[in-house]
N, C-alpha and C positions, 0 to 999 in steps of 0.2 A: 258888102265887101266880099269878093270871091277869093277863096283860098285854093291853092293848088294842092293836090294830094302829095304826101311824102314830105321829106325834109332833107336839107343839106347839112351835113355835119362837117365843120371846118374850124380851124383856129386861125385867127388873123393876127399878123405881126406888122408893125410899122417899122420900116427899114430906111434910114436916111441914106441918101446918095447925092452928094453935091448939094445943090440948093433945093432939091426935091425930096419927097418921101415916097417910097413904094409901099403899097398895101399888099402884103404877101399872104395869100390864103393857102393853108395846108389842109387838104381835104382828108377826111377819115371815112370809115365805113365802106360803103359801096365804091367810093372813088379814092380809096387809099392809094397814095403815091402821086396823086395829081397835085401840082403846086402851080398857082397862078399869081403873077405879080402885076399890079396895076399902078400906073402913075397918072396923075392929073397934070396936064399941061395947059398953059394959057392960050396956046395956038398950036395947030397941027404940025407946023414946021419948026416949032421950038426945039432947040438943041437941049439935050440932057445927057448926064453921065450914065453910060451903060455899063453896069458892074459885070465882072467876069461871069458871075453866076446866072446872069439873065439869059434865058433861052429863046426859043422860037417865038416870033410875033404871032399872036392869035386874035388880034383885034378884028371884029367883024365875022368871026367864025361861029356860026350858030351852035355848034356842038359844045361850046364853052359857056354859053349863056346859062345863068342860074335856072331859068325856066326849063331848059332842056336837060340839065343835070339832075333835076328832081325825077 
């Protein structure tokens, strides 16, 4: 098994929103201030409740992949 150098320090919260849950990661250390929310949908076009606190869509942006945050 290959391991990447470094580590990511974050706290994960499960936040209910309608019939879904968001996994909200609050980053610490080097990435202090970064907060990423993720939701699992059954289909790409599935409708979901978008809470007021939800920010910019970052799906598919490599700079937010864990492998690049390390």
